[in-house]
MOPAC internal coordinates of N, CA, C and O (Angstrom, degrees):
PM7 1SCF
backbone

  N    0.0000 0     0.00 0     0.00 0    0    0    0
  C    1.4554 1     0.00 0     0.00 0    1    0    0
  C    1.5155 1   108.67 1     0.00 0    2    1    0
  O    1.2310 1   120.57 1   -44.29 1    3    2    1
  N    1.3269 1   116.51 1   135.71 1    3    2    1
  C    1.4523 1   122.62 1  -177.08 1    5    3    2
  C    1.5190 1   109.85 1   -94.24 1    6    5    3
  O    1.2310 1   120.49 1   -53.28 1    7    6    5
  N    1.3083 1   116.66 1   126.72 1    7    6    5
  C    1.4618 1   122.30 1   174.40 1    9    7    6
  C    1.5168 1   108.75 1  -116.58 1   10    9    7
  O    1.2310 1   120.53 1   -56.70 1   11   10    9
  N    1.3162 1   116.58 1   123.30 1   11   10    9
  C    1.4483 1   120.53 1   177.75 1   13   11   10
  C    1.5255 1   109.13 1   -69.85 1   14   13   11
  O    1.2310 1   120.86 1   -51.02 1   15   14   13
  N    1.3121 1   115.97 1   128.98 1   15   14   13
  C    1.4544 1   121.00 1   177.79 1   17   15   14
  C    1.5195 1   108.47 1   -81.13 1   18   17   15
  O    1.2310 1   120.56 1   -52.82 1   19   18   17
  N    1.3066 1   116.53 1   127.18 1   19   18   17
  C    1.4596 1   121.63 1   179.97 1   21   19   18
  C    1.5171 1   108.91 1  -120.00 1   22   21   19
  O    1.2310 1   121.02 1   -38.75 1   23   22   21
  N    1.3125 1   115.65 1   141.25 1   23   22   21
  C    1.4541 1   121.67 1   176.63 1   25   23   22
  C    1.5159 1   109.57 1   -92.48 1   26   25   23
  O    1.2310 1   120.97 1   -36.12 1   27   26   25
  N    1.3109 1   115.75 1   143.88 1   27   26   25
  C    1.4546 1   121.04 1   170.88 1   29   27   26
  C    1.5209 1   106.07 1  -106.85 1   30   29   27
  O    1.2310 1   121.18 1   -65.43 1   31   30   29
  N    1.3114 1   115.35 1   114.57 1   31   30   29
  C    1.4574 1   122.19 1  -179.60 1   33   31   30
  C    1.5221 1   107.80 1  -101.35 1   34   33   31
  O    1.2310 1   120.31 1   -43.91 1   35   34   33
  N    1.3482 1   117.02 1   136.09 1   35   34   33
  C    1.4607 1   121.55 1  -173.46 1   37   35   34
  C    1.5268 1   109.22 1  -126.48 1   38   37   35
  O    1.2310 1   121.39 1   -47.00 1   39   38   37
  N    1.3491 1   114.94 1   133.00 1   39   38   37
  C    1.4563 1   120.99 1  -173.78 1   41   39   38
  C    1.5206 1   111.94 1  -137.50 1   42   41   39
  O    1.2310 1   121.23 1   -30.64 1   43   42   41
  N    1.3329 1   115.25 1   149.36 1   43   42   41
  C    1.4538 1   123.16 1   168.35 1   45   43   42
  C    1.5238 1   106.20 1   -89.83 1   46   45   43
  O    1.2310 1   120.26 1   -46.39 1   47   46   45
  N    1.3470 1   117.11 1   133.61 1   47   46   45
  C    1.4638 1   120.86 1  -179.06 1   49   47   46
  C    1.5232 1   109.91 1  -136.08 1   50   49   47
  O    1.2310 1   121.45 1    -1.14 1   51   50   49
  N    1.3230 1   114.82 1   178.86 1   51   50   49
  C    1.4664 1   120.79 1   169.90 1   53   51   50
  C    1.5274 1   110.51 1  -114.19 1   54   53   51
  O    1.2310 1   121.05 1  -152.51 1   55   54   53
  N    1.3176 1   115.60 1    27.49 1   55   54   53
  C    1.4730 1   121.89 1   175.49 1   57   55   54
  C    1.5308 1   106.18 1   -82.22 1   58   57   55
  O    1.2310 1   120.97 1   -94.55 1   59   58   57
  N    1.3432 1   115.76 1    85.45 1   59   58   57
  C    1.4610 1   120.83 1  -166.28 1   61   59   58
  C    1.5170 1   115.28 1  -104.64 1   62   61   59
  O    1.2310 1   119.83 1   174.23 1   63   62   61
  N    1.3119 1   117.94 1    -5.77 1   63   62   61
  C    1.4664 1   120.19 1  -177.91 1   65   63   62
  C    1.5316 1   110.01 1  -128.90 1   66   65   63
  O    1.2310 1   121.32 1   -16.94 1   67   66   65
  N    1.3034 1   115.07 1   163.06 1   67   66   65
  C    1.4737 1   119.76 1   177.25 1   69   67   66
  C    1.5267 1   110.13 1   -62.18 1   70   69   67
  O    1.2310 1   120.13 1   143.29 1   71   70   69
  N    1.3314 1   117.36 1   -36.71 1   71   70   69
  C    1.4635 1   120.79 1   178.53 1   73   71   70
  C    1.5314 1   111.05 1   -64.61 1   74   73   71
  O    1.2310 1   120.44 1   135.82 1   75   74   73
  N    1.3292 1   116.76 1   -44.18 1   75   74   73
  C    1.4683 1   120.69 1   177.91 1   77   75   74
  C    1.5226 1   110.53 1   -63.57 1   78   77   75
  O    1.2310 1   120.70 1   138.46 1   79   78   77
  N    1.3463 1   116.26 1   -41.54 1   79   78   77
  C    1.4638 1   120.25 1   178.35 1   81   79   78
  C    1.5307 1   110.51 1   -61.85 1   82   81   79
  O    1.2310 1   120.48 1   140.32 1   83   82   81
  N    1.3137 1   116.69 1   -39.68 1   83   82   81
  C    1.4658 1   121.11 1   178.25 1   85   83   82
  C    1.5347 1   110.70 1   -63.22 1   86   85   83
  O    1.2310 1   120.29 1   135.83 1   87   86   85
  N    1.3286 1   117.05 1   -44.17 1   87   86   85
  C    1.4756 1   121.05 1   179.34 1   89   87   86
  C    1.5294 1   111.15 1   -61.85 1   90   89   87
  O    1.2310 1   120.40 1   131.09 1   91   90   89
  N    1.3252 1   116.85 1   -48.91 1   91   90   89
  C    1.4720 1   120.48 1   178.81 1   93   91   90
  C    1.5273 1   110.12 1   -65.38 1   94   93   91
  O    1.2310 1   120.89 1   144.49 1   95   94   93
  N    1.3108 1   115.91 1   -35.51 1   95   94   93
  C    1.4600 1   120.90 1  -178.50 1   97   95   94
  C    1.5084 1   113.91 1   -62.03 1   98   97   95
  O    1.2310 1   120.10 1   148.50 1   99   98   97
  N    1.3131 1   117.41 1   -31.50 1   99   98   97
  C    1.4666 1   120.36 1   177.94 1  101   99   98
  C    1.5260 1   110.15 1   -59.25 1  102  101   99
  O    1.2310 1   120.40 1   138.22 1  103  102  101
  N    1.3207 1   116.84 1   -41.78 1  103  102  101
  C    1.4681 1   121.70 1   179.90 1  105  103  102
  C    1.5302 1   109.99 1   -74.97 1  106  105  103
  O    1.2310 1   120.33 1   135.76 1  107  106  105
  N    1.3290 1   116.97 1   -44.24 1  107  106  105
  C    1.4618 1   120.48 1  -178.11 1  109  107  106
  C    1.5327 1   111.53 1   -65.19 1  110  109  107
  O    1.2310 1   120.28 1   140.02 1  111  110  109
  N    1.3273 1   117.07 1   -39.98 1  111  110  109
  C    1.4656 1   120.32 1   179.30 1  113  111  110
  C    1.5254 1   112.00 1   -64.90 1  114  113  111
  O    1.2310 1   120.60 1   148.20 1  115  114  113
  N    1.3171 1   116.46 1   -31.80 1  115  114  113
  C    1.4650 1   121.29 1  -178.11 1  117  115  114
  C    1.5331 1   112.70 1   -82.41 1  118  117  115
  O    1.2310 1   120.37 1   166.72 1  119  118  117
  N    1.3258 1   116.91 1   -13.28 1  119  118  117
  C    1.4694 1   120.60 1  -176.53 1  121  119  118
  C    1.5239 1   109.74 1   -75.20 1  122  121  119
  O    1.2310 1   120.63 1   -60.76 1  123  122  121
  N    1.3131 1   116.39 1   119.24 1  123  122  121
  C    1.4678 1   122.32 1  -174.46 1  125  123  122
  C    1.5390 1   113.56 1   -65.56 1  126  125  123
  O    1.2310 1   119.52 1   156.76 1  127  126  125
  N    1.3338 1   118.53 1   -23.24 1  127  126  125
  C    1.4698 1   120.84 1  -175.11 1  129  127  126
  C    1.5239 1   113.16 1   -94.89 1  130  129  127
  O    1.2310 1   120.11 1   179.43 1  131  130  129
  N    1.3280 1   117.39 1    -0.57 1  131  130  129
  C    1.4644 1   121.02 1   178.72 1  133  131  130
  C    1.5257 1   108.72 1   -97.71 1  134  133  131
  O    1.2310 1   121.01 1   -59.61 1  135  134  133
  N    1.3288 1   115.67 1   120.39 1  135  134  133
  C    1.4609 1   121.09 1  -179.78 1  137  135  134
  C    1.5321 1   111.53 1   -84.68 1  138  137  135
  O    1.2310 1   120.81 1   144.96 1  139  138  137
  N    1.3361 1   116.06 1   -35.04 1  139  138  137
  C    1.4608 1   121.67 1  -179.25 1  141  139  138
  C    1.5274 1   107.68 1  -161.25 1  142  141  139
  O    1.2310 1   120.78 1   -30.47 1  143  142  141
  N    1.3240 1   116.12 1   149.53 1  143  142  141
  C    1.4650 1   120.79 1   175.30 1  145  143  142
  C    1.5218 1   108.99 1  -150.18 1  146  145  143
  O    1.2310 1   121.18 1   -21.95 1  147  146  145
  N    1.3407 1   115.34 1   158.05 1  147  146  145
  C    1.4635 1   120.94 1   170.67 1  149  147  146
  C    1.5207 1   109.62 1  -158.30 1  150  149  147
  O    1.2310 1   121.10 1   -22.97 1  151  150  149
  N    1.3235 1   115.50 1   157.03 1  151  150  149
  C    1.4617 1   122.75 1   175.78 1  153  151  150
  C    1.5182 1   106.90 1  -123.72 1  154  153  151
  O    1.2310 1   120.68 1   -50.58 1  155  154  153
  N    1.3232 1   116.31 1   129.42 1  155  154  153
  C    1.4610 1   122.24 1   178.53 1  157  155  154
  C    1.5273 1   108.45 1   -90.11 1  158  157  155
  O    1.2310 1   120.48 1   -81.10 1  159  158  157
  N    1.3224 1   116.68 1    98.90 1  159  158  157
  C    1.4577 1   121.12 1  -178.78 1  161  159  158
  C    1.5166 1   112.63 1   -72.62 1  162  161  159
  O    1.2310 1   119.68 1   164.44 1  163  162  161
  N    1.3292 1   118.21 1   -15.56 1  163  162  161
  C    1.4588 1   121.94 1   178.94 1  165  163  162
  C    1.5250 1   112.48 1   -85.45 1  166  165  163
  O    1.2310 1   120.02 1   166.37 1  167  166  165
  N    1.3119 1   117.56 1   -13.63 1  167  166  165
  C    1.4630 1   122.31 1   179.83 1  169  167  166
  C    1.5243 1   109.32 1   -86.52 1  170  169  167
  O    1.2310 1   119.97 1   -41.47 1  171  170  169
  N    1.3265 1   117.66 1   138.53 1  171  170  169
  C    1.4709 1   120.54 1  -178.53 1  173  171  170
  C    1.5253 1   112.76 1   -62.86 1  174  173  171
  O    1.2310 1   120.14 1   157.60 1  175  174  173
  N    1.3329 1   117.34 1   -22.40 1  175  174  173
  C    1.4645 1   121.42 1   178.25 1  177  175  174
  C    1.5259 1   112.81 1   -93.87 1  178  177  175
  O    1.2310 1   120.30 1  -175.52 1  179  178  177
  N    1.3338 1   117.03 1     4.48 1  179  178  177
  C    1.4760 1   121.37 1  -179.78 1  181  179  178
  C    1.5292 1   109.39 1    44.87 1  182  181  179
  O    1.2310 1   121.29 1  -122.76 1  183  182  181
  N    1.3210 1   115.14 1    57.24 1  183  182  181
  C    1.4637 1   122.18 1  -171.74 1  185  183  182
  C    1.5252 1   111.48 1   -64.95 1  186  185  183
  O    1.2310 1   121.86 1   -52.48 1  187  186  185
  N    1.3233 1   114.05 1   127.52 1  187  186  185
  C    1.4585 1   123.16 1   175.12 1  189  187  186
  C    1.5133 1   107.79 1  -103.49 1  190  189  187
  O    1.2310 1   120.54 1   -52.81 1  191  190  189
  N    1.3197 1   116.58 1   127.19 1  191  190  189
  C    1.4651 1   122.15 1   175.58 1  193  191  190
  C    1.5191 1   108.02 1  -116.86 1  194  193  191
  O    1.2310 1   121.33 1   -48.16 1  195  194  193
  N    1.3159 1   115.06 1   131.84 1  195  194  193
  C    1.4572 1   121.21 1   179.99 1  197  195  194
  C    1.5147 1   109.01 1  -127.96 1  198  197  195
  O    1.2310 1   120.53 1   -47.33 1  199  198  197
  N    1.3226 1   116.59 1   132.67 1  199  198  197
  C    1.4572 1   122.54 1   175.37 1  201  199  198
  C    1.5235 1   107.31 1  -105.02 1  202  201  199
  O    1.2310 1   121.15 1   -60.32 1  203  202  201
  N    1.3308 1   115.40 1   119.68 1  203  202  201
  C    1.4652 1   121.57 1  -179.36 1  205  203  202
  C    1.5205 1   108.75 1  -160.30 1  206  205  203
  O    1.2310 1   120.76 1   -42.54 1  207  206  205
  N    1.3069 1   116.15 1   137.46 1  207  206  205
  C    1.4645 1   120.37 1   176.85 1  209  207  206
  C    1.5199 1   111.18 1   -84.71 1  210  209  207
  O    1.2310 1   120.29 1   161.79 1  211  210  209
  N    1.3223 1   117.05 1   -18.21 1  211  210  209
  C    1.4528 1   120.03 1  -170.20 1  213  211  210
  C    1.5273 1   115.52 1  -109.96 1  214  213  211
  O    1.2310 1   119.71 1   150.21 1  215  214  213
  N    1.3258 1   118.16 1   -29.79 1  215  214  213
  C    1.4556 1   120.54 1  -173.29 1  217  215  214
  C    1.5196 1   113.07 1   -76.22 1  218  217  215
  O    1.2310 1   121.10 1   -31.73 1  219  218  217
  N    1.3208 1   115.50 1   148.27 1  219  218  217
  C    1.4603 1   121.99 1   173.20 1  221  219  218
  C    1.5266 1   107.81 1   -99.68 1  222  221  219
  O    1.2310 1   120.22 1   -18.10 1  223  222  221
  N    1.3194 1   117.19 1   161.90 1  223  222  221
  C    1.4683 1   118.88 1   175.50 1  225  223  222
  C    1.5315 1   112.31 1   -55.54 1  226  225  223
  O    1.2310 1   120.06 1   140.89 1  227  226  225
  N    1.3235 1   117.49 1   -39.11 1  227  226  225
  C    1.4648 1   119.70 1  -179.83 1  229  227  226
  C    1.5243 1   111.71 1   -64.90 1  230  229  227
  O    1.2310 1   119.96 1   144.63 1  231  230  229
  N    1.3284 1   117.68 1   -35.37 1  231  230  229
  C    1.4686 1   120.79 1   175.52 1  233  231  230
  C    1.5256 1   110.59 1   -58.11 1  234  233  231
  O    1.2310 1   120.99 1   133.95 1  235  234  233
  N    1.3238 1   115.71 1   -46.05 1  235  234  233
  C    1.4621 1   120.66 1  -178.28 1  237  235  234
  C    1.5259 1   110.25 1   -67.22 1  238  237  235
  O    1.2310 1   120.33 1   134.43 1  239  238  237
  N    1.3171 1   116.97 1   -45.57 1  239  238  237
  C    1.4617 1   120.58 1  -179.94 1  241  239  238
  C    1.5247 1   110.42 1   -57.88 1  242  241  239
  O    1.2310 1   120.22 1   134.41 1  243  242  241
  N    1.3151 1   117.19 1   -45.59 1  243  242  241
  C    1.4665 1   120.85 1   178.91 1  245  243  242
  C    1.5272 1   111.27 1   -61.46 1  246  245  243
  O    1.2310 1   120.41 1   136.85 1  247  246  245
  N    1.3299 1   116.82 1   -43.15 1  247  246  245
  C    1.4600 1   120.87 1  -179.96 1  249  247  246
  C    1.5222 1   111.05 1   -62.10 1  250  249  247
  O    1.2310 1   120.21 1   132.61 1  251  250  249
  N    1.3280 1   117.21 1   -47.39 1  251  250  249
  C    1.4612 1   121.23 1  -178.68 1  253  251  250
  C    1.5269 1   110.50 1   -67.90 1  254  253  251
  O    1.2310 1   119.92 1   138.26 1  255  254  253
  N    1.3293 1   117.76 1   -41.74 1  255  254  253
  C    1.4697 1   120.77 1   177.09 1  257  255  254
  C    1.5225 1   110.99 1   -60.33 1  258  257  255
  O    1.2310 1   120.21 1   140.62 1  259  258  257
  N    1.3266 1   117.20 1   -39.38 1  259  258  257
  C    1.4663 1   121.09 1   179.02 1  261  259  258
  C    1.5233 1   112.27 1   -66.13 1  262  261  259
  O    1.2310 1   120.29 1   159.11 1  263  262  261
  N    1.3229 1   117.05 1   -20.89 1  263  262  261
  C    1.4670 1   121.41 1   174.96 1  265  263  262
  C    1.5315 1   110.97 1   -82.79 1  266  265  263
  O    1.2310 1   120.36 1   173.77 1  267  266  265
  N    1.3345 1   116.93 1    -6.23 1  267  266  265
  C    1.4626 1   121.20 1   179.67 1  269  267  266
  C    1.5125 1   114.46 1    95.01 1  270  269  267
  O    1.2310 1   120.24 1  -165.85 1  271  270  269
  N    1.3250 1   117.15 1    14.15 1  271  270  269
  C    1.4602 1   121.06 1  -179.35 1  273  271  270
  C    1.5248 1   111.51 1  -112.62 1  274  273  271
  O    1.2310 1   121.10 1   -26.11 1  275  274  273
  N    1.3308 1   115.50 1   153.89 1  275  274  273
  C    1.4587 1   122.71 1   173.05 1  277  275  274
  C    1.5233 1   108.36 1   -77.26 1  278  277  275
  O    1.2310 1   120.60 1   -35.84 1  279  278  277
  N    1.3334 1   116.45 1   144.16 1  279  278  277
  C    1.4586 1   120.90 1   178.02 1  281  279  278
  C    1.5165 1   109.36 1  -156.82 1  282  281  279
  O    1.2310 1   120.73 1   -50.33 1  283  282  281
  N    1.3398 1   116.20 1   129.67 1  283  282  281
  C    1.4586 1   120.56 1   173.41 1  285  283  282
  C    1.5218 1   108.73 1  -141.54 1  286  285  283
  O    1.2310 1   120.97 1   -34.11 1  287  286  285
  N    1.3265 1   115.75 1   145.89 1  287  286  285
  C    1.4624 1   120.86 1  -178.66 1  289  287  286
  C    1.5184 1   110.31 1   -69.57 1  290  289  287
  O    1.2310 1   120.77 1   -41.55 1  291  290  289
  N    1.3213 1   116.14 1   138.45 1  291  290  289
  C    1.4644 1   122.04 1   172.42 1  293  291  290
  C    1.5148 1   107.91 1   -95.64 1  294  293  291
  O    1.2310 1   121.12 1   -47.81 1  295  294  293
  N    1.3101 1   115.46 1   132.19 1  295  294  293
  C    1.4708 1   120.37 1   179.80 1  297  295  294
  C    1.5169 1   109.11 1   -68.07 1  298  297  295
  O    1.2310 1   121.62 1   -39.76 1  299  298  297
  N    1.3431 1   114.50 1   140.24 1  299  298  297
  C    1.4615 1   119.86 1  -177.08 1  301  299  298
  C    1.4221 1   114.38 1   -91.56 1  302  301  299
  O    1.2310 1   120.10 1   180.00 1  303  302  301

């Protein structure tokens, strides 16, 4: 049985409110290479997690920055 390997990419952001999450979510939901994403609004780092087999951390950072938000990869 074939299982697609997916990466979980983790980032610190300034997506700190439900409204900000909704704005970023419009872009993330439309991105064809993102299988799943979430932002932890209760975490002080507003952690963004993205599941994707194809995207690189720089792809995500560029996408989030283009939405007007800060984003940096958290070391695993």
